[in-house]
C-alpha positions as CSV (number, residue, x, y, z in Angstrom):
1,M,-11.3,-19.5,166.4
2,T,-14.0,-17.0,166.1
3,K,-12.3,-13.9,167.3
4,L,-8.8,-12.8,166.7
5,K,-6.6,-10.1,168.2
6,I,-4.1,-8.2,166.1
7,K,-0.6,-8.3,167.0
8,N,1.0,-7.0,163.6
9,A,-0.6,-5.2,160.9
10,L,1.0,-4.5,157.2
11,I,-0.2,-1.6,155.4
12,S,0.8,-1.0,151.8
13,L,-1.4,1.6,149.9
14,T,-1.8,3.6,146.8
15,D,-4.7,5.7,148.0
16,K,-3.4,6.7,151.5
17,N,-6.6,8.8,152.5
18,K,-7.6,8.4,155.7
19,I,-5.1,5.8,156.6
20,E,-3.4,7.9,159.4
21,I,-6.6,7.4,161.4
22,V,-6.7,3.8,161.4
23,A,-2.9,3.9,162.0
24,H,-3.0,6.2,165.0
25,K,-5.8,3.4,166.5
26,L,-3.4,0.8,165.8
27,K,-0.6,2.3,167.6
28,E,-2.8,3.1,170.6
29,L,-3.7,-0.7,170.9
30,D,0.0,-1.5,170.8
31,I,-0.3,-3.0,167.3
32,N,3.0,-3.0,165.3
33,I,2.6,-1.7,161.8
34,I,4.7,-3.0,158.9
35,S,4.7,-0.6,155.7
36,T,6.4,-0.5,152.2
37,G,8.3,2.6,150.9
38,G,5.5,5.1,149.9
39,T,3.1,4.3,152.6
40,A,5.8,4.4,155.3
41,K,7.0,7.6,154.5
42,Y,3.3,8.8,154.5
43,L,2.6,7.5,158.0
44,K,6.0,8.6,159.3
45,S,5.0,12.0,158.2
46,H,2.0,11.8,160.3
47,S,4.2,10.9,163.3
48,I,3.4,7.4,163.3
49,D,6.3,4.7,163.9
50,V,6.3,1.8,161.4
51,I,8.4,-1.0,160.7
52,D,9.8,-0.6,157.2
53,I,9.1,-4.0,155.2
54,T,13.0,-4.4,154.3
55,E,13.6,-4.9,158.0
56,I,11.4,-7.9,158.1
57,T,12.6,-9.3,154.9
58,N,16.2,-8.1,155.1
59,F,16.2,-7.2,151.6
60,P,15.9,-4.3,149.8
61,E,13.2,-3.0,147.4
62,I,14.3,-3.7,144.0
63,F,13.3,-2.8,140.2
64,D,12.2,0.7,141.0
65,G,9.8,-0.8,143.6
66,R,8.7,-3.7,141.2
67,V,9.5,-6.3,144.1
68,K,9.1,-5.3,147.8
69,S,6.6,-7.4,149.4
70,L,7.2,-10.5,147.6
71,H,9.3,-12.4,150.3
72,P,8.6,-15.6,152.5
73,K,8.7,-13.8,155.9
74,I,5.9,-11.7,154.6
75,F,3.7,-14.2,153.0
76,G,4.4,-17.2,155.6
77,G,3.3,-14.7,158.3
78,I,0.0,-14.1,156.4
79,L,-0.7,-17.4,155.2
80,Y,0.2,-19.9,158.2
81,R,-2.4,-21.7,160.1
82,R,-2.4,-20.8,163.7
83,N,-3.9,-24.2,164.6
84,N,-1.7,-26.1,162.5
85,E,1.1,-27.8,164.4
86,N,3.2,-28.3,161.5
87,D,2.8,-24.8,160.5
88,L,3.5,-23.4,163.9
89,K,7.0,-25.5,164.2
90,T,7.8,-23.7,160.6
91,I,7.0,-20.4,161.8
92,D,9.2,-20.7,165.1
93,S,12.1,-22.3,163.2
94,L,12.2,-19.6,160.4
95,K,11.5,-16.7,162.9
96,I,8.3,-15.7,160.7
97,E,6.4,-13.1,162.8
98,S,2.5,-13.2,162.2
99,I,0.9,-10.7,160.0
100,D,-2.7,-10.7,161.3
101,L,-4.0,-7.4,159.7
102,V,-3.5,-6.7,155.9
103,I,-4.7,-3.3,154.5
104,V,-4.0,-2.9,151.0
105,N,-5.4,-1.3,148.0
106,L,-4.1,-1.3,144.5
107,Y,-2.2,0.8,141.8
108,K,-4.8,2.7,139.7
109,F,-4.7,0.8,136.5
110,D,-8.0,1.9,135.2
111,E,-7.0,5.8,135.3
112,A,-3.4,4.7,133.9
113,R,-5.1,3.3,130.9
114,K,-7.2,6.4,130.3
115,E,-4.7,8.7,131.1
116,L,-1.5,7.5,129.8
117,S,-0.7,6.8,126.1
118,S,2.7,4.6,126.4
119,D,1.8,1.0,127.0
120,D,5.2,0.7,128.9
121,K,3.9,3.3,131.5
122,I,0.1,1.6,131.7
123,I,2.1,-1.7,132.2
124,E,3.9,-0.2,135.3
125,N,0.6,0.3,136.9
126,I,-0.1,-3.6,137.0
127,D,0.1,-4.6,140.6
128,I,1.7,-7.7,141.5
129,G,2.6,-7.6,145.1
130,G,-0.9,-5.9,146.2
131,P,-3.1,-8.4,144.7
132,S,-0.8,-11.0,145.9
133,L,-1.1,-9.7,149.4
134,I,-4.8,-9.5,149.2
135,R,-5.3,-12.9,148.1
136,S,-3.2,-14.6,150.6
137,A,-4.9,-12.7,153.5
138,A,-8.3,-13.5,152.1
139,K,-7.5,-17.2,151.9
140,N,-6.5,-17.1,155.3
141,F,-9.3,-15.3,156.5
142,A,-9.7,-18.1,159.5
143,F,-6.9,-16.3,161.0
144,T,-6.3,-12.9,158.9
145,T,-8.3,-10.0,158.6
146,V,-8.1,-8.1,155.2
147,V,-9.2,-4.4,154.3
148,V,-9.2,-3.1,150.7
149,D,-12.0,-0.6,151.0
150,I,-11.6,2.7,152.6
151,N,-15.3,2.7,153.5
152,D,-14.5,-0.3,155.7
153,Y,-12.0,1.9,158.2
154,D,-14.6,3.3,160.4
155,L,-16.1,-0.5,161.2
156,L,-12.7,-1.5,161.4
157,I,-11.7,0.9,164.1
158,Q,-14.9,0.1,166.0
159,K,-14.1,-3.9,166.1
160,L,-10.7,-3.0,167.2
161,S,-11.7,-0.5,169.8
162,S,-13.8,-3.3,171.5
163,N,-10.7,-5.2,172.5
164,E,-12.2,-8.4,172.0
165,G,-10.8,-9.3,168.5
166,I,-12.0,-9.6,165.2
167,D,-14.9,-11.9,164.5
168,L,-15.0,-14.7,162.1
169,E,-18.1,-13.5,160.2
170,Y,-16.6,-10.0,159.9
171,R,-13.4,-11.4,158.3
172,K,-15.1,-13.5,156.1
173,S,-17.0,-10.6,154.4
174,L,-14.1,-8.6,154.1
175,A,-12.2,-11.6,152.1
176,A,-15.4,-11.8,150.0
177,K,-14.9,-8.5,149.0
178,A,-11.3,-8.7,148.7
179,F,-11.4,-11.5,146.0
180,N,-14.1,-9.4,144.1
181,V,-11.4,-6.5,144.1
182,T,-8.6,-8.8,142.6
183,A,-10.9,-10.6,140.3
184,E,-12.2,-7.0,138.9
185,Y,-8.8,-5.9,138.8
186,D,-7.7,-8.7,136.9
187,R,-10.8,-8.6,134.2
188,S,-9.6,-4.7,133.8
189,I,-6.0,-5.8,132.8
190,S,-7.0,-8.6,130.8
191,N,-9.7,-6.5,128.8
192,W,-7.1,-4.0,128.2
193,F,-4.6,-6.3,126.7
194,N,-7.4,-7.7,124.4
195,S,-8.3,-4.0,123.3
196,S,-4.5,-3.6,122.8
197,N,-4.2,-6.4,120.2
198,D,-5.5,-5.3,116.7
199,Q,-7.3,-8.6,116.4
200,P,-9.4,-9.3,113.3
201,T,-11.6,-11.5,115.3
202,L,-13.4,-11.6,118.8
203,P,-11.0,-12.6,121.4
204,E,-10.6,-15.9,122.7
205,T,-12.0,-15.2,126.3
206,I,-14.3,-12.2,127.4
207,N,-14.3,-10.9,130.7
208,L,-17.5,-8.9,131.9
209,N,-17.0,-6.6,135.1
210,L,-20.3,-5.7,136.1
211,T,-21.8,-4.0,139.1
212,K,-25.5,-3.5,139.9
213,K,-26.8,0.0,139.8
214,I,-30.2,-0.5,140.6
215,E,-32.7,-3.1,141.4
216,M,-35.7,-3.0,139.5
217,R,-39.3,-4.3,140.6
218,Y,-39.4,-6.8,137.7
219,G,-38.1,-7.7,134.3
220,E,-40.0,-8.0,131.2
221,N,-42.9,-9.3,132.9
222,P,-44.0,-9.2,136.7
223,H,-42.6,-12.8,137.4
224,Q,-38.8,-12.0,136.1
225,K,-36.4,-10.3,138.5
226,A,-34.3,-7.5,136.7
227,G,-31.4,-4.9,137.3
228,L,-29.1,-2.5,135.6
229,F,-25.7,-3.4,135.7
230,T,-22.7,-1.5,134.2
231,N,-19.5,-2.1,133.5
232,I,-17.2,-0.4,136.2
233,N,-14.3,-0.4,133.6
234,Q,-16.2,1.5,130.7
235,Q,-14.3,4.7,130.3
236,S,-17.7,6.5,129.0
237,K,-20.2,7.8,131.1
238,S,-22.8,8.5,128.4
239,G,-25.6,6.5,127.2
240,I,-29.0,5.5,128.7
241,A,-27.0,3.3,131.6
242,H,-25.7,6.7,133.0
243,Y,-29.0,8.6,132.9
244,N,-29.7,11.5,135.1
245,Q,-33.5,11.2,136.1
246,I,-34.9,14.5,136.9
247,Q,-38.3,13.8,137.4
248,G,-41.1,10.9,137.2
249,K,-41.4,7.4,138.9
250,E,-38.8,4.6,138.8
251,L,-37.8,3.2,135.2
252,S,-38.7,-0.5,134.4
253,Y,-36.8,-3.1,132.6
254,N,-38.9,-2.3,129.3
255,N,-38.6,1.4,129.7
256,F,-34.8,1.1,129.7
257,N,-35.1,-1.3,126.7
258,D,-36.9,1.4,124.7
259,A,-35.1,4.3,126.1
260,D,-32.1,2.7,124.6
261,A,-33.5,2.2,121.1
262,A,-34.8,5.3,121.0
263,F,-31.6,7.2,122.3
264,E,-29.3,5.0,119.7
265,L,-31.7,6.0,116.8
266,V,-31.9,9.6,117.4
267,N,-28.2,10.2,118.2
268,E,-27.4,8.7,114.6
269,L,-29.2,11.5,113.1
270,N,-27.0,14.8,112.8
271,E,-29.8,17.4,112.4
272,P,-32.2,18.1,115.3
273,A,-34.1,15.0,115.5
274,V,-37.1,13.2,117.3
275,A,-37.6,9.4,117.6
276,I,-40.9,7.9,119.1
277,I,-40.3,4.2,120.4
278,K,-42.9,1.4,121.4
279,H,-41.5,-2.0,121.9
280,A,-38.3,-1.1,120.6
281,N,-39.7,-0.1,117.1
282,P,-39.8,3.4,116.0
283,C,-43.5,4.6,115.4
284,G,-42.4,8.0,114.2
285,V,-39.1,9.6,113.4
286,S,-38.3,13.0,111.9
287,Q,-35.5,15.3,111.6
288,N,-35.8,19.0,111.0
289,R,-34.0,22.4,111.5
290,N,-36.6,23.4,114.1
291,I,-36.7,20.6,116.7
292,T,-40.6,21.7,117.4
293,K,-41.1,20.6,113.8
294,A,-39.4,17.4,114.3
295,W,-41.4,16.6,116.9
296,E,-44.8,17.2,115.1
297,N,-43.7,15.4,112.2
298,A,-42.5,12.3,114.4
299,F,-45.8,12.4,116.1
300,N,-48.0,12.5,112.9
301,T,-46.4,9.5,111.6
302,D,-48.4,7.3,113.6
303,K,-50.3,8.9,116.6
304,T,-52.1,6.0,117.9
305,S,-48.9,4.0,118.4
306,A,-47.3,7.1,119.8
307,F,-49.7,6.9,123.0
308,G,-47.5,5.3,125.8
309,G,-44.3,5.6,123.8
310,I,-40.6,6.5,124.5
311,V,-39.3,9.8,123.2
312,A,-35.9,10.7,122.5
313,L,-34.4,14.2,121.2
314,N,-30.8,14.9,120.2
315,R,-31.5,18.5,121.1
316,T,-32.4,20.5,124.0
317,L,-36.0,19.9,125.2
318,T,-37.6,23.4,124.9
319,E,-40.7,24.8,126.3
320,E,-42.7,24.7,123.0
321,V,-42.1,20.9,122.6
322,A,-42.9,20.3,126.3
323,K,-46.1,21.8,125.8
324,Q,-47.2,19.6,122.6
325,M,-45.9,16.3,124.6
326,S,-47.6,17.3,127.4
327,N,-50.9,16.8,125.8
328,I,-50.5,13.2,125.5
329,F,-49.5,10.2,127.4
330,L,-45.9,9.2,127.2
331,E,-43.7,7.0,129.5
332,V,-40.2,8.5,129.1
333,I,-38.8,11.5,127.5
334,I,-35.1,11.5,127.1
335,A,-32.9,14.7,125.8
336,P,-29.3,15.8,126.2
337,D,-30.6,19.0,128.1
338,I,-33.9,20.7,129.2
339,T,-34.8,24.2,129.5
340,E,-36.1,25.6,132.9
341,S,-39.6,26.5,131.4
342,A,-40.1,23.0,129.6
343,K,-38.9,21.5,133.3
344,E,-41.9,23.5,134.8
345,I,-44.5,22.4,132.2
346,L,-43.4,18.6,132.4
347,F,-43.1,18.5,136.3
348,K,-47.0,18.7,136.1
349,K,-47.1,15.2,134.9
350,K,-45.7,13.5,137.9
351,N,-45.2,9.8,136.9
352,L,-43.7,11.3,133.4
353,R,-40.0,10.0,133.4
354,V,-37.6,12.7,132.2
355,L,-34.0,11.8,131.6
356,L,-31.0,13.7,130.7
357,C,-28.7,11.6,128.6
358,K,-25.5,12.9,126.7
359,K,-23.9,11.2,123.9
360,I,-20.3,11.8,123.0
361,K,-19.9,12.1,119.5
362,N,-18.5,9.3,117.5
363,E,-18.2,7.4,120.6
364,I,-19.4,3.9,121.2
365,E,-20.4,3.0,124.6
366,N,-20.5,-0.6,124.0
367,D,-18.2,-2.2,121.4
368,L,-20.1,-5.7,121.9
369,F,-23.5,-7.0,121.3
370,I,-24.4,-9.8,123.8
371,K,-27.4,-12.0,123.7
372,T,-28.1,-15.2,125.9
373,I,-29.1,-18.1,124.4
374,S,-29.8,-21.9,126.4
375,G,-26.3,-22.7,127.6
376,G,-24.5,-19.9,126.3
377,F,-23.9,-16.4,124.6
378,L,-24.0,-14.9,121.1
379,I,-21.5,-12.3,121.0
380,Q,-21.0,-9.8,118.0
381,D,-19.3,-6.4,117.4
382,K,-21.8,-3.5,117.6
383,D,-23.7,-2.6,114.2
384,I,-21.6,0.6,113.6
385,G,-21.7,0.2,109.7
386,S,-22.8,3.6,107.9
387,L,-23.4,4.7,104.3
388,E,-20.3,5.6,102.6
389,K,-19.1,6.3,99.0
390,I,-17.9,2.5,98.8
391,N,-21.2,1.4,99.7
392,F,-23.4,3.9,97.9
393,K,-24.2,2.3,94.2
394,I,-26.9,3.7,92.1
395,V,-28.0,0.7,90.0
396,T,-30.8,1.8,88.1
397,N,-31.1,4.0,84.8
398,K,-32.8,6.9,86.8
399,K,-30.7,8.7,89.4
400,P,-32.1,9.9,92.8
401,T,-32.5,13.9,93.3
402,E,-30.4,15.5,95.8
403,D,-33.5,15.6,98.4
404,E,-34.3,11.9,97.5
405,I,-30.9,11.1,98.5
406,N,-31.0,12.8,101.6
407,D,-34.4,11.2,102.1
408,L,-32.9,7.9,101.5
409,K,-29.9,8.2,103.9
410,F,-32.5,9.3,106.8
411,A,-34.6,6.4,105.8
412,W,-31.7,4.0,105.8
413,I,-30.6,5.0,109.3
414,V,-34.3,4.3,110.6
415,S,-34.5,1.0,109.0
416,K,-31.3,0.1,110.6
417,H,-32.9,0.6,114.1
418,T,-36.1,-1.0,113.2
419,K,-36.9,-5.0,113.9
420,S,-36.4,-7.2,110.7
421,N,-37.9,-7.4,108.4
422,A,-37.8,-3.6,108.4
423,I,-39.6,-1.3,105.6
424,I,-39.5,2.5,105.8
425,F,-41.4,5.0,103.8
426,A,-40.4,8.6,104.3
427,K,-40.3,12.2,102.9
428,N,-38.7,15.4,103.6
429,A,-36.8,13.8,106.8
430,Q,-40.0,12.4,108.1
431,T,-41.3,8.7,108.4
432,L,-44.5,8.2,106.6
433,G,-44.8,4.6,107.4
434,I,-43.1,1.8,109.1
435,G,-43.3,-1.9,108.9
436,A,-41.5,-3.9,111.5
437,G,-40.7,-7.6,112.4
438,Q,-42.7,-9.4,110.1
439,M,-41.7,-12.9,108.5
440,S,-42.4,-11.7,105.0
441,R,-40.5,-8.5,103.6
442,I,-43.7,-7.7,101.5
443,D,-46.0,-8.1,104.8
444,S,-43.8,-5.3,106.1
445,V,-44.3,-3.2,103.1
446,M,-48.2,-3.8,103.3
447,I,-48.1,-2.9,107.2
448,A,-46.1,0.2,106.5
449,K,-48.5,1.3,103.6
450,D,-51.6,0.6,105.7
451,K,-50.2,2.7,108.7
452,F,-49.8,5.7,106.5
453,I,-53.1,5.4,105.4
454,R,-54.9,5.0,108.7
455,S,-52.7,7.8,110.2
456,Q,-54.0,10.1,107.4
457,V,-57.7,9.2,107.8
458,N,-57.4,9.8,111.5
459,S,-56.1,13.1,111.0
460,E,-59.1,13.9,108.2
461,K,-56.3,14.5,105.7
462,K,-58.0,13.8,102.0
463,D,-54.4,13.0,100.6
464,V,-53.4,9.2,101.5
465,S,-50.9,8.9,98.8
466,L,-47.1,8.0,99.1
467,K,-46.4,10.0,95.9
468,G,-42.8,10.9,95.9
469,S,-41.7,9.2,99.0
470,V,-38.7,6.8,99.2
471,L,-38.5,3.5,100.8
472,S,-35.7,1.8,102.7
473,S,-35.4,-2.1,103.3
474,D,-32.9,-3.2,105.8
475,A,-32.2,-6.4,103.8
476,F,-32.4,-7.4,100.3
477,F,-35.4,-8.1,98.2
478,P,-35.9,-11.8,97.6
479,F,-38.4,-11.0,94.6
480,S,-39.6,-7.6,92.7
481,D,-42.8,-7.9,94.5
482,T,-41.5,-5.0,96.9
483,V,-40.6,-2.7,94.2
484,I,-44.3,-3.4,92.4
485,S,-46.0,-2.7,95.9
486,A,-43.9,0.6,96.3
487,A,-44.5,1.8,92.6
488,E,-48.1,1.5,93.2
489,A,-47.9,3.6,96.3
490,G,-46.0,6.3,94.4
491,V,-42.4,5.9,95.8
492,S,-39.8,7.4,93.7
493,A,-36.6,6.0,94.8
494,I,-35.8,2.9,97.1
495,I,-32.4,2.0,98.9
496,Q,-31.9,-1.6,99.9
497,P,-28.7,-3.6,100.4
498,G,-28.7,-6.0,97.3
499,G,-27.2,-9.3,97.0
500,S,-30.1,-11.4,96.1
501,I,-30.0,-13.9,93.1
502,R,-33.0,-11.9,91.8
503,D,-31.1,-8.7,91.9
504,N,-31.3,-8.0,88.0
505,E,-35.0,-8.8,88.0
506,V,-35.5,-6.2,91.0
507,I,-33.5,-3.6,89.1
508,A,-35.4,-4.5,85.9
509,E,-38.7,-4.0,87.8
510,A,-37.5,-0.6,89.0
511,N,-36.3,0.6,85.6
512,K,-39.7,-0.1,84.1
513,R,-41.4,1.6,87.1
514,N,-39.2,4.7,86.5
515,I,-38.0,4.4,90.3
516,S,-34.4,5.0,91.3
517,M,-32.4,2.4,93.2
518,I,-29.4,2.4,95.6
519,F,-27.5,-0.7,96.6
520,T,-25.4,-0.3,99.8
521,S,-24.0,-3.9,100.0
522,M,-24.6,-3.6,103.7
523,R,-27.3,-5.2,105.8
524,H,-28.9,-4.2,108.8
525,F,-30.8,-6.9,110.3
526,R,-32.1,-6.4,114.1
527,H,-33.6,-9.3,115.7
């Protein structure tokens, strides 16, 4: 059977918006409407005659509505096969009426989990009958039409008006959507139960509920497909994935990757700050009470690498900063807000993407970090580790000054967001040299020093000394060579996790060179 006419329809809805329009059309076509408590009352208020579900089941709704549609006369009417002789005999002997159209949407569980604090009240918003009705009708799409989306009402009415019945292809497409809805619904409930359990380890099962937000032209390389997907159950709407693009061409896969790196870094700094990112690594970071100065300092770290970079600010993008940014080629600028005058300046650069993205304080957009490997996935908690009194231990004879401590904290955050092996030279809350992604830690030191020297020479500055700067390392020193190299460059203080079998040698070298050193007991590898 390719086309089927509707004799009886079951309607049971939480969101009753516009259902009266559909119901009026059903009645015009002499289609019987069976309905449950709240929906029946709503339709009757719109002068639509309905058959209460209790008249079919001969059984009252019980447990405050927990059980109302779960009955053989309902599910038998939905699930029987119209071309099966035994099913037809059973239907006839038990006097079960066919249910040819099921229009159902579900309790708003996601809203309940956000708005309600009581577990008992949240649990009462777990729909049981609704998903069962939807799945039954979807399974039997060969003979039954199921509608779960208000956006399908108009086309349904058109299909009904043709008076030729509902075609099989349309029924099958509605069934696919229906199973997707129940799958997403169950994943949301499962995720809530997992998050409610204060588990010391990751749950045994992790359900992802992703929906495609945009299709990209290509991925990391032109021969790869890519898209941006978001978790529809995610409560927060902050972060790069929920960007507001106010100008510029479409974003690429690499743009998103770099933009996220910049956004995450700059928003971990409390003072006004700017981060410039290239290939997911910072090439300049600064924080300063004056956001213009923060931009200048970040840019001066490595002007060459900043070309074609991604810039993120954690304060409003002002006219003065926009003027300076407009003098160089940038791919993307990210800020929580922008002034009208800054908009006008940047609008002249048509291809420049400008994104407005807000960060809700102390909020984690995603608490899991997921990476694919061949045949599986690596999943870990997000790295939210920060410096506290318990992991801030001065291990040298010389103690860092207050200014050095501030610079060490700043450099430590930057190193956390730099690919391992990561080395950061900084002074006055400004990066001076960055070494990233090297197989040897001492190589990262050498690269960071070389970048600083070249940036100074390119800027025609005579002082190419790192004297008075601090150094941060994302992981411990396996040898004392890093301390020696840092001392030769003029570093006065170092921050690193500690934990090497040669820690005593490293501390002794720092004491010998009159360098203060802090152990954090916390590593920040980023691969």
